[in-house]
Z-matrix of the N, CA and C atoms (Angstrom, degrees):
N
C 1 1.414
C 2 1.499 1 111.40
N 3 1.250 2 112.49 1 136.26
C 4 1.590 3 118.32 2 174.10
C 5 1.439 4 113.44 3 -105.65
N 6 1.309 5 121.46 4 160.31
C 7 1.398 6 122.04 5 -176.94
C 8 1.567 7 108.69 6 -132.16
N 9 1.252 8 121.75 7 139.02
C 10 1.364 9 127.64 8 178.26
C 11 1.489 10 112.14 9 -78.76
N 12 1.241 11 115.55 10 -34.96
C 13 1.600 12 128.08 11 -177.47
C 14 1.402 13 110.11 12 -143.05
N 15 1.325 14 118.43 13 163.81
C 16 1.501 15 116.62 14 168.29
C 17 1.404 16 107.08 15 -87.14
N 18 1.286 17 119.02 16 143.80
C 19 1.523 18 123.37 17 178.97
C 20 1.488 19 104.60 18 -57.36
N 21 1.497 20 110.78 19 131.82
C 22 1.512 21 112.63 20 176.33
C 23 1.575 22 104.85 21 -121.39
N 24 1.203 23 117.52 22 121.34
C 25 1.531 24 118.21 23 170.46
C 26 1.461 25 110.51 24 -108.83
N 27 1.438 26 110.88 25 112.41
C 28 1.390 27 121.19 26 -172.23
C 29 1.561 28 105.66 27 -126.49
N 30 1.302 29 112.67 28 120.84
C 31 1.564 30 111.55 29 174.93
C 32 1.408 31 112.90 30 -84.46
N 33 1.401 32 120.88 31 7.82
C 34 1.449 33 125.73 32 176.09
C 35 1.453 34 112.73 33 -113.18
N 36 1.329 35 118.07 34 106.37
C 37 1.433 36 128.52 35 -176.59
C 38 1.584 37 108.91 36 -56.44
N 39 1.295 38 113.71 37 -38.91
C 40 1.495 39 111.52 38 -175.76
C 41 1.531 40 110.07 39 -69.85
N 42 1.385 41 115.49 40 -35.19
C 43 1.468 42 122.53 41 178.99
C 44 1.628 43 106.40 42 -63.54
N 45 1.216 44 111.69 43 -45.18
C 46 1.561 45 119.78 44 -178.90
C 47 1.512 46 106.98 45 -62.48
N 48 1.182 47 116.81 46 -44.27
C 49 1.643 48 117.04 47 -176.70
C 50 1.442 49 105.15 48 -69.60
N 51 1.382 50 123.74 49 -44.61
C 52 1.346 51 128.29 50 -176.58
C 53 1.615 52 111.09 51 -59.76
N 54 1.396 53 115.05 52 -41.29
C 55 1.457 54 120.36 53 177.00
C 56 1.563 55 107.18 54 -61.74
N 57 1.332 56 116.88 55 -53.10
C 58 1.358 57 124.93 56 -176.81
C 59 1.517 58 113.51 57 -54.48
N 60 1.320 59 113.91 58 -44.20
C 61 1.522 60 119.44 59 -179.43
C 62 1.524 61 110.49 60 -65.15
N 63 1.383 62 114.58 61 -38.81
C 64 1.412 63 118.06 62 178.79
C 65 1.620 64 118.43 63 -67.48
N 66 1.218 65 113.78 64 -35.75
C 67 1.447 66 124.07 65 -176.25
C 68 1.549 67 119.97 66 -101.89
N 69 1.372 68 114.75 67 -16.55
C 70 1.529 69 113.84 68 -174.42
C 71 1.431 70 111.01 69 -73.59
N 72 1.241 71 110.55 70 153.94
C 73 1.502 72 118.34 71 176.28
C 74 1.580 73 109.29 72 -136.74
N 75 1.336 74 118.07 73 147.35
C 76 1.449 75 121.32 74 -177.78
C 77 1.499 76 109.96 75 -74.27
N 78 1.249 77 117.40 76 57.67
C 79 1.561 78 116.87 77 178.69
C 80 1.489 79 108.82 78 -142.52
N 81 1.201 80 118.90 79 167.66
C 82 1.501 81 123.94 80 -176.87
C 83 1.496 82 112.00 81 -62.26
N 84 1.288 83 115.36 82 125.05
C 85 1.506 84 126.47 83 178.30
C 86 1.488 85 111.88 84 78.86
N 87 1.184 86 123.17 85 9.74
C 88 1.472 87 127.37 86 178.82
C 89 1.618 88 118.54 87 -130.38
N 90 1.452 89 106.80 88 10.54
C 91 1.450 90 109.48 89 -179.28
C 92 1.447 91 111.94 90 -81.34
N 93 1.400 92 110.15 91 173.49
C 94 1.617 93 123.68 92 -165.42
C 95 1.396 94 106.59 93 -50.33
N 96 1.384 95 121.45 94 -54.97
C 97 1.417 96 126.96 95 -167.26
C 98 1.621 97 115.44 96 -53.55
N 99 1.338 98 104.14 97 -43.32
C 100 1.574 99 112.14 98 -179.99
C 101 1.600 100 107.46 99 -59.38
N 102 1.307 101 120.64 100 -46.41
C 103 1.461 102 124.83 101 -172.72
C 104 1.589 103 103.64 102 -77.23
N 105 1.202 104 123.02 103 -42.63
C 106 1.530 105 124.18 104 -177.38
C 107 1.488 106 111.49 105 -63.11
N 108 1.360 107 117.78 106 -38.80
C 109 1.477 108 123.08 107 173.85
C 110 1.487 109 117.17 108 -78.45
N 111 1.386 110 115.11 109 -10.85
C 112 1.386 111 116.68 110 -179.54
C 113 1.599 112 115.94 111 69.87
N 114 1.348 113 110.10 112 31.58
C 115 1.481 114 115.87 113 -176.05
C 116 1.511 115 112.83 114 -77.78
N 117 1.360 116 112.37 115 143.50
C 118 1.398 117 123.98 116 170.51
C 119 1.441 118 109.35 117 -112.33
N 120 1.358 119 116.89 118 121.17
C 121 1.606 120 119.88 119 -176.80
C 122 1.445 121 103.02 120 -117.07
N 123 1.289 122 106.39 121 129.70
C 124 1.463 123 122.48 122 176.02
C 125 1.469 124 113.99 123 -127.16
N 126 1.372 125 116.40 124 163.65
C 127 1.488 126 120.16 125 -179.80
C 128 1.452 127 108.78 126 -129.29
N 129 1.432 128 115.46 127 139.57
C 130 1.433 129 125.47 128 174.70
C 131 1.535 130 113.96 129 -106.46
N 132 1.255 131 112.61 130 73.71
C 133 1.629 132 111.51 131 -161.63
C 134 1.494 133 110.26 132 -62.14
N 135 1.226 134 127.04 133 -27.71
C 136 1.405 135 129.24 134 178.27
C 137 1.621 136 110.17 135 -57.32
N 138 1.510 137 110.18 136 -35.55
C 139 1.395 138 116.95 137 -178.80
C 140 1.586 139 115.48 138 -103.24
N 141 1.329 140 111.52 139 1.65
C 142 1.373 141 120.63 140 -173.85
C 143 1.542 142 110.27 141 48.47
N 144 1.380 143 118.50 142 55.25
C 145 1.381 144 127.83 143 -178.60
C 146 1.517 145 110.02 144 -125.73
N 147 1.387 146 112.95 145 159.14
C 148 1.435 147 117.01 146 172.05
C 149 1.554 148 103.99 147 -124.82
N 150 1.351 149 114.54 148 142.12
C 151 1.501 150 123.21 149 173.23
C 152 1.419 151 113.29 150 -110.56
N 153 1.297 152 122.53 151 135.66
C 154 1.405 153 120.43 152 177.04
C 155 1.509 154 100.28 153 -133.66
N 156 1.505 155 109.75 154 123.66
C 157 1.451 156 121.00 155 178.11
C 158 1.474 157 107.36 156 -98.38
N 159 1.398 158 115.56 157 132.68
C 160 1.337 159 121.61 158 175.00
C 161 1.627 160 109.74 159 -119.60
N 162 1.442 161 115.63 160 112.43
C 163 1.399 162 116.80 161 177.16
C 164 1.536 163 111.65 162 -70.54
N 165 1.462 164 116.38 163 142.65
C 166 1.412 165 115.09 164 177.62
C 167 1.429 166 111.43 165 -66.58
N 168 1.335 167 121.20 166 140.64
C 169 1.477 168 124.89 167 167.38
C 170 1.528 169 109.63 168 -142.54
N 171 1.326 170 117.67 169 139.52
C 172 1.523 171 117.74 170 -171.33
C 173 1.403 172 109.43 171 -66.48
N 174 1.375 173 121.45 172 -30.65
C 175 1.474 174 123.09 173 179.88
C 176 1.546 175 114.48 174 -61.41
N 177 1.299 176 117.18 175 -11.25
C 178 1.506 177 123.51 176 -178.88
C 179 1.444 178 111.05 177 -94.19
N 180 1.417 179 119.17 178 -5.26
C 181 1.335 180 122.26 179 -170.30
C 182 1.475 181 115.77 180 -91.92
N 183 1.360 182 119.46 181 155.56
C 184 1.485 183 126.68 182 176.49
C 185 1.464 184 108.27 183 -88.82
N 186 1.347 185 118.42 184 179.13
C 187 1.435 186 124.72 185 -175.21
C 188 1.550 187 113.28 186 -58.62
N 189 1.331 188 117.38 187 -23.54
C 190 1.448 189 122.36 188 -173.36
C 191 1.582 190 107.49 189 -93.22
N 192 1.313 191 117.56 190 5.08
C 193 1.457 192 119.60 191 176.50
C 194 1.461 193 120.01 192 85.54
N 195 1.360 194 113.81 193 6.23
C 196 1.488 195 117.95 194 -178.65
C 197 1.446 196 106.54 195 -109.01
N 198 1.342 197 116.01 196 155.04
C 199 1.574 198 121.94 197 173.22
C 200 1.507 199 108.71 198 -49.91
N 201 1.348 200 117.50 199 131.92
C 202 1.390 201 123.39 200 177.51
C 203 1.516 202 118.25 201 -60.14
N 204 1.274 203 118.60 202 127.97
C 205 1.551 204 121.92 203 -172.21
C 206 1.507 205 107.83 204 -52.68
N 207 1.258 206 123.01 205 -32.56
C 208 1.596 207 125.71 206 -178.59
C 209 1.608 208 102.32 207 -61.90
N 210 1.317 209 118.92 208 -50.07
C 211 1.478 210 121.81 209 -178.36
C 212 1.527 211 109.86 210 -57.25
N 213 1.307 212 113.28 211 -51.22
C 214 1.530 213 118.92 212 -179.43
C 215 1.597 214 107.22 213 -57.24
N 216 1.337 215 115.81 214 -43.44
C 217 1.368 216 117.73 215 -176.46
C 218 1.684 217 109.25 216 -65.98
N 219 1.294 218 114.58 217 -31.29
C 220 1.414 219 116.49 218 -177.68
C 221 1.594 220 106.16 219 -73.81
N 222 1.254 221 118.48 220 -33.81
C 223 1.412 222 120.12 221 -177.51
C 224 1.609 223 110.60 222 -71.10
N 225 1.420 224 110.72 223 -42.10
C 226 1.463 225 116.30 224 176.03
C 227 1.519 226 112.17 225 -58.75
N 228 1.372 227 112.49 226 -44.42
C 229 1.404 228 118.58 227 176.99
C 230 1.559 229 119.40 228 -60.76
N 231 1.220 230 114.36 229 -42.85
C 232 1.511 231 121.24 230 172.45
C 233 1.434 232 115.13 231 -67.14
N 234 1.318 233 122.58 232 -29.93
C 235 1.454 234 123.39 233 170.96
C 236 1.493 235 114.29 234 -64.61
N 237 1.372 236 114.48 235 -36.37
C 238 1.373 237 119.60 236 -177.41
C 239 1.544 238 109.63 237 -79.24
N 240 1.306 239 117.47 238 -44.80
C 241 1.421 240 123.85 239 178.37
C 242 1.518 241 114.84 240 -59.09
N 243 1.330 242 114.51 241 -40.34
C 244 1.415 243 116.73 242 -178.96
C 245 1.554 244 112.66 243 -74.39
N 246 1.391 245 118.31 244 -27.76
C 247 1.422 246 123.99 245 174.52
C 248 1.529 247 109.56 246 -66.00
N 249 1.330 248 118.43 247 -47.97
C 250 1.420 249 125.11 248 172.11
C 251 1.379 250 114.74 249 -55.17
N 252 1.257 251 119.23 250 -46.07
C 253 1.529 252 127.16 251 -176.38
C 254 1.532 253 109.64 252 -67.62
N 255 1.358 254 118.64 253 -38.24
C 256 1.399 255 119.89 254 -176.81
C 257 1.472 256 115.73 255 -80.14
N 258 1.356 257 114.70 256 -42.90
C 259 1.404 258 117.35 257 -171.46
C 260 1.577 259 113.34 258 -101.48
N 261 1.467 260 118.56 259 -2.40
C 262 1.498 261 114.95 260 -175.97
C 263 1.528 262 101.13 261 -135.65
N 264 1.450 263 108.48 262 -76.93
C 265 1.515 264 115.68 263 -172.96
C 266 1.583 265 104.48 264 -166.68
N 267 1.336 266 108.13 265 166.21
C 268 1.476 267 115.17 266 172.15
C 269 1.457 268 105.64 267 -63.41
N 270 1.338 269 120.99 268 147.00
C 271 1.430 270 125.33 269 -178.14
C 272 1.551 271 112.23 270 -152.32
N 273 1.294 272 117.05 271 169.31
C 274 1.352 273 127.69 272 -179.69
C 275 1.560 274 111.79 273 -124.31
N 276 1.287 275 115.36 274 134.95
C 277 1.439 276 119.94 275 179.66
C 278 1.539 277 111.36 276 -64.13
N 279 1.205 278 119.81 277 128.88
C 280 1.457 279 126.98 278 -177.79
C 281 1.569 280 103.21 279 -98.43
N 282 1.421 281 117.15 280 -59.84
C 283 1.341 282 123.17 281 179.87
C 284 1.467 283 109.35 282 -143.67
N 285 1.361 284 119.74 283 162.64
C 286 1.464 285 124.49 284 176.59
C 287 1.515 286 104.86 285 -152.54
N 288 1.404 287 111.62 286 145.48
C 289 1.365 288 116.05 287 174.53
C 290 1.481 289 107.19 288 -130.64
N 291 1.395 290 116.20 289 130.12
C 292 1.539 291 120.32 290 -175.75
C 293 1.499 292 109.00 291 -114.97
N 294 1.371 293 115.27 292 152.30
C 295 1.384 294 126.47 293 174.52
C 296 1.624 295 109.13 294 -133.50
N 297 1.191 296 113.12 295 116.65
C 298 1.401 297 118.23 296 178.26
C 299 1.533 298 117.70 297 -96.52
N 300 1.366 299 120.94 298 114.88
C 301 1.382 300 124.48 299 -161.86
C 302 1.665 301 109.75 300 -88.53
N 303 1.378 302 107.31 301 -42.75
C 304 1.509 303 112.27 302 -179.27
C 305 1.538 304 107.58 303 -155.11
N 306 1.351 305 115.45 304 158.06
C 307 1.478 306 117.12 305 176.72
C 308 1.657 307 114.35 306 -59.96
N 309 1.245 308 115.46 307 145.18
C 310 1.444 309 121.26 308 -175.53
C 311 1.528 310 107.05 309 -107.38
N 312 1.383 311 111.09 310 113.30
C 313 1.604 312 116.99 311 174.01
C 314 1.392 313 110.34 312 -130.91
N 315 1.347 314 116.25 313 37.34
C 316 1.526 315 120.16 314 168.00
C 317 1.608 316 108.93 315 -152.16
N 318 1.316 317 113.93 316 -171.72
C 319 1.458 318 118.42 317 176.99
C 320 1.577 319 104.30 318 -63.00
N 321 1.250 320 118.89 319 153.78
C 322 1.438 321 124.86 320 166.00
C 323 1.533 322 116.88 321 -140.96
N 324 1.323 323 112.36 322 163.49
C 325 1.570 324 114.70 323 -176.20
C 326 1.599 325 100.78 324 -138.83
N 327 1.369 326 110.39 325 129.89
C 328 1.367 327 119.45 326 173.82
C 329 1.541 328 109.64 327 -105.68
N 330 1.325 329 113.12 328 143.34
C 331 1.539 330 114.30 329 178.49
C 332 1.492 331 102.92 330 -129.10
N 333 1.383 332 108.32 331 120.91
C 334 1.499 333 119.15 332 179.60
C 335 1.566 334 110.67 333 -97.15
N 336 1.288 335 122.07 334 141.25
C 337 1.345 336 126.51 335 175.53
C 338 1.492 337 114.96 336 -140.12
N 339 1.361 338 122.38 337 154.28
C 340 1.397 339 128.94 338 -179.67
C 341 1.480 340 108.04 339 -80.15
N 342 1.258 341 119.95 340 122.15
C 343 1.542 342 118.66 341 171.37
C 344 1.463 343 116.38 342 -87.73
N 345 1.347 344 111.11 343 -46.55
C 346 1.474 345 118.88 344 172.06
C 347 1.472 346 112.66 345 -144.68
N 348 1.359 347 112.29 346 120.05
C 349 1.421 348 125.41 347 -171.44
C 350 1.628 349 113.92 348 -83.33
N 351 1.324 350 114.67 349 58.24
C 352 1.415 351 111.98 350 -174.82
C 353 1.613 352 116.72 351 -59.05
N 354 1.290 353 112.76 352 171.72
C 355 1.516 354 116.42 353 -175.60
C 356 1.499 355 106.87 354 -78.38
N 357 1.285 356 120.75 355 -31.39
C 358 1.511 357 126.26 356 175.64
C 359 1.355 358 114.71 357 -110.69
N 360 1.362 359 120.49 358 -45.39
C 361 1.420 360 126.94 359 -169.19
C 362 1.565 361 108.41 360 -117.56
N 363 1.243 362 121.95 361 129.11
C 364 1.521 363 125.98 362 -176.00
C 365 1.463 364 103.72 363 -111.77
N 366 1.298 365 117.53 364 135.91
C 367 1.522 366 126.74 365 173.01
C 368 1.582 367 105.82 366 -104.30
N 369 1.272 368 107.19 367 123.10
C 370 1.475 369 114.51 368 174.12
C 371 1.449 370 116.67 369 -126.76
N 372 1.331 371 116.52 370 167.73
C 373 1.565 372 121.53 371 -179.21
C 374 1.629 373 103.08 372 -140.50
N 375 1.347 374 109.32 373 152.66
C 376 1.506 375 116.94 374 168.48
C 377 1.577 376 104.82 375 -139.88
N 378 1.358 377 105.40 376 149.28
C 379 1.398 378 115.26 377 175.18
C 380 1.573 379 107.37 378 -133.22
N 381 1.491 380 111.33 379 132.78
C 382 1.472 381 116.25 380 -171.47
C 383 1.481 382 106.47 381 -111.63
N 384 1.459 383 116.13 382 135.15
C 385 1.460 384 120.05 383 -179.19
C 386 1.589 385 108.00 384 -123.73
N 387 1.296 386 112.25 385 148.59
C 388 1.551 387 114.57 386 177.82
C 389 1.572 388 102.33 387 -84.62
N 390 1.399 389 108.79 388 -173.33
C 391 1.485 390 119.37 389 -173.19
C 392 1.534 391 112.17 390 -68.68
N 393 1.336 392 115.26 391 -13.11
C 394 1.454 393 122.66 392 -179.11
C 395 1.599 394 115.14 393 -99.59
N 396 1.421 395 108.69 394 -5.86
C 397 1.592 396 116.20 395 179.79
C 398 1.491 397 108.96 396 91.52
N 399 1.298 398 118.42 397 5.14
C 400 1.608 399 115.50 398 174.07
C 401 1.496 400 110.51 399 -79.88
N 402 1.321 401 112.53 400 140.13
C 403 1.418 402 121.32 401 176.13
C 404 1.506 403 111.16 402 -68.89
N 405 1.497 404 115.38 403 122.86
C 406 1.520 405 119.98 404 -176.45
C 407 1.564 406 108.00 405 -105.35
N 408 1.323 407 115.41 406 -36.16
C 409 1.546 408 120.28 407 -172.38
C 410 1.503 409 106.36 408 -159.08
N 411 1.485 410 106.70 409 159.96
C 412 1.414 411 117.76 410 176.22
C 413 1.432 412 106.32 411 -140.07
N 414 1.376 413 114.85 412 159.80
C 415 1.521 414 119.23 413 177.95
C 416 1.480 415 107.89 414 -146.98
N 417 1.251 416 121.98 415 146.90
C 418 1.462 417 130.11 416 164.28
C 419 1.500 418 108.97 417 -122.68
N 420 1.303 419 113.78 418 141.56
C 421 1.494 420 115.25 419 175.72
C 422 1.515 421 116.18 420 -156.60
N 423 1.350 422 114.87 421 164.95
C 424 1.391 423 123.42 422 -176.69
C 425 1.561 424 108.67 423 -113.26
N 426 1.229 425 123.97 424 133.14
C 427 1.436 426 126.58 425 173.72
C 428 1.479 427 114.51 426 -120.38
N 429 1.340 428 117.58 427 144.01
C 430 1.434 429 116.10 428 175.10
C 431 1.498 430 104.25 429 -95.30
N 432 1.320 431 113.29 430 138.95
C 433 1.457 432 119.05 431 176.32
C 434 1.500 433 116.82 432 -82.44
N 435 1.276 434 117.23 433 134.53
C 436 1.414 435 119.25 434 -175.95
C 437 1.415 436 114.17 435 -80.49
N 438 1.285 437 114.65 436 -14.41
C 439 1.536 438 117.57 437 174.90
C 440 1.564 439 112.06 438 -92.25
N 441 1.338 440 115.46 439 1.03
C 442 1.471 441 116.02 440 -179.88
C 443 1.440 442 116.39 441 -67.35
N 444 1.381 443 120.20 442 141.16
C 445 1.454 444 122.54 443 173.54
C 446 1.508 445 112.62 444 -71.68
N 447 1.261 446 110.48 445 130.67
C 448 1.615 447 117.08 446 -177.42
C 449 1.454 448 111.54 447 -73.45
């Protein structure tokens, strides 16, 4: 497994934003959100999968105390996009469907996998588990391959 950044658990959103603004670069895998959320991105080459670990932080929560669904959607999206990029081609999200199974109140890891590596459109899925291994969310999505012939 490889990691793009060391996981950062910061309870201070200002410190997280400052860190992200200092180290973020406008290139794949190094953009602001990855650093702001403290994501650790790894690859399981034998499974052609990408893992994205999100450390729990209170400032990412909704009023109910669980991590906001938009944050979870971002992590699911990144896990699928990075799997597409590493094993096929750079791509862009066309559509995504999420299903939230239970509230998230701990660290989570999403694992994105290629379901169908089409020549133009790639079908992917991601499954997110909490620190105890319980399924907390799933996503399915379609990506347009940047290397596709028009």
